[in-house]
LUMBANU-75131 format. One record per atom (N, C-alpha, C, O, CB): x, y, z. Coordinates in steps of 0.001 Angstrom, whole numbers, padded with zeros to 6 digits, always signed. Glycine has a CB too. Example, Ala and Ser with C-alpha at 12.3 -4.5 7.8 and 13.67 -1.06 7.14 Angstrom:
LUMBANU-75131
+013190-005690+007800+012300-004500+007800+013200-003300+007800+014236-003319+008465+011308-004473+009046+012850-002250+007080+013670-001060+007140+012900+000030+007870+013409+001138+008039+014084-000598+005725
***
This chain:
LUMBANU-75131
+000805-001093+000123-000006-000051+000017+000911+001243-000036+001848+001395+000749-001010-000076+001155+000568+002187-001042+001482+003454-001024+001087+004335-000009+000029+004207+000607+001474+004242-002324+002053+005387+000219+001754+006388+001247+000416+007219+000862-000314+007692+001733+003030+007376+001404+000186+007342-000410-000954+008040-000966-002337+007202-000562-003365+007748-000161-000745+008173-002619-002176+005881-000733-003297+004855-000289-003612+005050+001186-004767+005120+001605-002831+003286-000519-002498+005138+001975-002743+005269+003416-003381+006549+003743-004332+006596+004523-001488+005141+004191-002823+007733+003094-003411+008958+003308-004855+009059+002947-005614+009735+003641-002695+009903+002629-005254+008432+001917-006592+008354+001383-007542+007543+002313-008714+007880+002479-006544+007728-000014-007025+006547+002863-007831+005698+003829-007979+006401+005305-008930+006194+006058-007082+004227+003983-006838+007296+005594-006871+008067+006746-007942+009299+006643-008714+009571+007563-005438+008560+006999-007895+009916+005561-008996+010929+005281-010365+010464+005234-011296+011120+005702-008777+011563+004040-010510+009219+004616-011778+008670+004594-012386+008376+005951-013570+008588+006217-011731+007506+003825-011602+007934+006687-012023+007560+008108-012166+008781+008974-012693+008639+010077-010985+006592+008780-011779+009883+008614-011877+011163+009229-013052+012067+008797-013285+013153+009327-010651+011846+008986-013785+011521+007773-014766+012327+007138-015977+012070+007971-016124+010969+008500-014964+012000+005612-016855+013028+008115-017982+013008+009031-019160+013838+008341-018961+014620+007411-017550+013629+010484-020299+013599+008857-021456+014423+008565-021609+015477+009569-021583+015170+010761-022691+013618+008495-021770+016715+009191-021956+017949+010152-023107+018756+009622-023501+018676+008459-020605+018915+010245-023636+019559+010566-024720+020559+010290-024032+021967+010281-023021+022190+010948-025929+020482+011427-024603+022849+009535-024332+024225+009515-023618+024720+010883-022430+025033+010952-025666+024964+009258-024480+024739+011892-024080+025332+013125-022684+024728+013672-022014+025401+014456-025230+025119+014153-022240+023406+013234-021159+022975+013587-019863+023395+012737-018699+023134+013038-021372+021700+013657-020283+024053+011689-019205+024647+010637-019121+026140+010865-018161+026790+010451-019632+024371+009008-020076+026650+011490-020270+028157+011492-018945+028879+011996-018487+029856+011404-021537+028564+012466-018356+028323+013143-017209+028923+013837-016009+028758+012751-015261+029725+012606-016894+028143+015348-015812+027729+012076-014896+027599+011104-014967+028566+010010-013943+029097+009578-014968+026378+010634-016153+028824+009531-016326+029669+008513-016003+031024+008995-015489+031792+008183-017639+029560+007969-016244+031459+010276-015945+032733+010838-014409+032940+010868-013973+034091+010852-016560+032848+012246-013607+031926+010908-012204+031941+010851-011788+032042+009455-010615+032349+009238-011623+030767+011495-012555+031834+008508-012200+031807+006971-011509+030389+006596-010702+030332+005668-011108+033099+006584-011823+029366+007278-011176+028016+007066-012085+027141+006304-011734+025963+006245-010808+027322+008403-013268+027495+005659-014063+026482+004957-013724+026648+003508-013538+027719+002930-015621+026628+005219-013669+025420+002990-013409+025374+001498-014424+024346+001031-014415+023169+001393-011831+024950+001087-015406+024954+000095-016369+024122-000383-015939+023271-001674-015141+023708-002504-017537+024954-000643-016517+022075-001754-016102+021241-002772-017456+021049-003610-018525+020784-003058-015428+019866-002193-017320+021199-004906-018446+021251-005731-019068+019874-005787-018421+018852-005560-018086+021763-007093-020530+019895-006143-021172+018620-006164-020667+017761-007374-020538+018303-008472-022698+018819-006218-020378+016433-007199-019831+015757-008333-018336+015510-008206-017798+014628-008874-020115+016534-009556-017670+016261-007375-016350+016161-007053-016154+015184-005869-016926+015269-004913-015821+017506-006771-015155+014253-005878-014858+013496-004720-014240+014330-003767-013285+015048-004063-014040+012364-004994-014800+014269-002485-014428+015116-001245-013045+014657-000934-012183+015501-000687-015450+014914+000073-012748+013302-000926-011464+012839-000527-010428+013061-001540-009267+013283-001194-011518+011457-000198-010795+013013-002825-009789+013656-003952-009488+015105-003618-008317+015483-003653-010458+013632-005510-010415+015896-003313-010076+017217-003045-009193+017369-001856-008239+018145-001919-011252+017983-002887-009466+016615-000663-008696+016545+000663-007216+016200+000227-006229+016848+000572-009344+015352+001747-007212+015150-000535-005728+014533-000851-004996+015606-001618-003789+015748-001420-005753+013075-001807-005663+016403-002513-004989+017506-003266-004332+018628-002283-003219+019107-002496-006086+018200-004242-005026+018931-001357-004787+019867-000287-003862+019297+000652-002933+020026+001002-006018+020261+000397-003934+018122+001136-003069+017459+001928-001579+017222+001320-000577+017210+002034-003728+016215+002251-001562+017053+000037-000302+016827-000606+000307+018086-001150+001297+018055-001880-000460+015848-001682-000320+019246-000771+000050+020536-001185+000430+020745-002536+001458+021344-002853+001021+020956-000449-000518+020181-003466-000283+020167-004824-000885+021537-005372-002032+021601-005816-000913+018868-005481+000033+022697-005303-000419+024063-005489-000872+024191-006983-001878+024862-007215+000744+025115-005114-000216+023608-007982-000559+023813-009416-001980+023236-009703-002851+023871-010298+000532+023111-010361-002136+021907-009199-003507+021327-009351-004624+021966-008678-005743+022037-009186-003512+020014-008913-004285+022491-007392-005335+023142-006691-005633+024495-007258-006746+024981-007055-005002+023248-005272-004662+025196-008006-004948+026423-008638-006021+026010-009872-006990+026739-010086-003496+027154-009167-005824+024983-010544-006608+024669-011714-007987+024123-011041-009015+024382-011667-005813+023538-012741-008094+023473-009959-009443+023199-009347-010106+024505-008863-011332+024584-008947-009307+022194-008130-009477+025417-008419-010080+026692-008039-010614+027395-009351-011718+027938-009396-009004+027616-007263-009753+027338-010393-010101+028260-011513-011352+027635-012230-012106+028346-012895-008830+028451-012560-011538+026371-012087-012778+025745-012730-013928+025380-011651-014884+024645-011896-012330+024375-013521-013704+025943-010563-014956+025818-009563-015053+024489-008817-015945+024284-007993-016334+025978-010361-014125+023599-009121-014324+022350-008191-014145+022612-006775-014838+022040-005933-013361+021237-008528-013186+023506-006459-013181+023998-004959-013142+025469-004933-012715+026135-005877-011922+023449-004115-013586+025954-003855-013594+027451-003612-013737+027709-002094-014356+026950-001348-014810+028176-004419-013111+028844-001694-013351+029297-000411-014773+029675-000143-015385+030370-000954-012506+030375-000149-015282+029275+000880-016732+029550+001203-016840+031180+001454-015996+031737+002155-017230+028633+002611-017855+031869+000882-017985+033234+001109-019319+033550+001804-020255+032752+001854-017849+033963-000176-019324+034826+002353-020527+035220+003001-021863+034924+002416-022824+034798+003174-020466+036519+003171-021995+034806+001177-023221+034483+000485-023530+033063+000705-024711+032732+000803-023137+034784-000984-022524+032128+000799-022702+030741+001087-023060+030505+002464-023832+029583+002730-021536+029999+000772-022524+031325+003468-022910+031254+004872-024460+031576+005019-025240+030859+005645-022021+032276+005726-024765+032626+004427-026063+033175+004489-027184+032183+003948-028284+032024+004478-026057+034472+003708-026765+031605+002914-027522+030428+002192-027743+029310+003300-028857+028948+003679-026602+029783+000843-026492+028794+003785-026517+027681+004496-027235+027964+005833-027898+027059+006339-025159+027174+004646-027151+029031+006367-027804+029510+007618-029368+029451+007350-030122+028976+008199-027299+031057+008015-029808+029928+006194-031293+029849+005947-031809+028467+005730-032937+028185+006135-031667+030664+004752-030948+027445+005023-031514+026276+004629-031067+025272+005609-031683+024206+005597-031178+025935+003240-030012+025433+006540-029588+024407+007436-029296+023087+006786-029824+022070+007236-030582+024225+008447-028376+023035+005615-028149+021679+005167-027298+020938+005906-026739+021513+006840-027704+021628+003937-027024+019600+005676-026097+018711+006082-024715+018736+005289-024835+019013+004096-026723+017437+006012-023679+018541+005659-022481+018475+004875-021587+017182+005361-021514+016718+006498-021674+019884+005034-020963+016761+004223-019840+015770+004426-018481+016831+004739-018325+017838+004049-019629+014677+002892-017722+016546+005633-016681+017332+006014-015497+016595+006402-015691+015582+007074-017070+018150+007009-014209+016937+006082-013020+016506+006397-011968+017626+006696-011892+018571+005910-012633+015670+005375-011253+017574+007661-010210+018477+008153-008909+018187+007459-008421+017060+007551-010040+018350+009669-008263+019222+006706-006854+019174+006216-006350+020476+006791-006380+021498+006106-006682+019059+004543-005902+020472+007992-005527+021645+008626-004632+022715+007733-003630+022358+007113-004792+021206+009848-005054+023871+007749-005964+024584+008589-007563+024649+008040-008464+025276+008596-005358+026027+008733-007690+023816+006769-008889+023879+006104-009916+022839+006636-009579+021813+007226-008631+023706+004674-011192+023196+006374-012196+022216+006615-012985+022174+005268-013696+023137+004978-013116+022581+007907-012895+021177+004493-013379+020906+003238-014790+020467+003487-015007+019624+004357-012531+019887+002491-015730+020966+002805-017173+020553+002950-017907+020379+001611-017633+021069+000629-017932+021599+003786-018852+019424+001617-019598+019341+000444-021010+018935+001021-021190+018042+001850-018953+018298-000642-021993+019738+000446-023322+019505+000915-023893+018093+000575-023666+017535-000498-024200+020554+000350-024622+017583+001534-025260+016268+001416-026527+016539+000459-027353+017414+000719-025688+015644+002939-026595+015785-000564-027838+016109-001445-029153+015816-000680-029242+014763-000049-027828+015222-002820-030178+016699-000708-031418+016350-000179-032086+015062-000589-032137+014712-001768-032241+017350-000452-032599+014359+000408-033327+013219-000019-034603+013500-000614-035431+014221-000058-033515+012355+001026-034798+012920-001794-036190+012924-002345-037108+011936-001852-036791+010761-001666-036167+012766-003729-038227+012408-001645-039364+011478-001041-039779+010533-002158-039950+010981-003291-040722+012346-000496-039951+009235-001884-040195+008280-002844-041729+008246-002964-042269+007476-003758-039552+006913-002476
***
């Protein structure tokens, strides 16, 4: 097993679901990075953990990752969504849990 595989497994184990109130203080410190829907949260966390600046810039440029802004916080406060989150210090990477559709 490679070091990258070990890091992937570690990040996967450290991923948890959180509600907005649990993330609010991290947002206030400017530490929240949102991961776009459809992007693998762990792949984004690996990118940050491995300090891959060139690829991170590409992901920022095409919107796969972005620093959370005040408009995001206002929206999340109003809607109170759930998030998948993982910490890659000092960042907290978050991705909204899609709402469940009633069958």
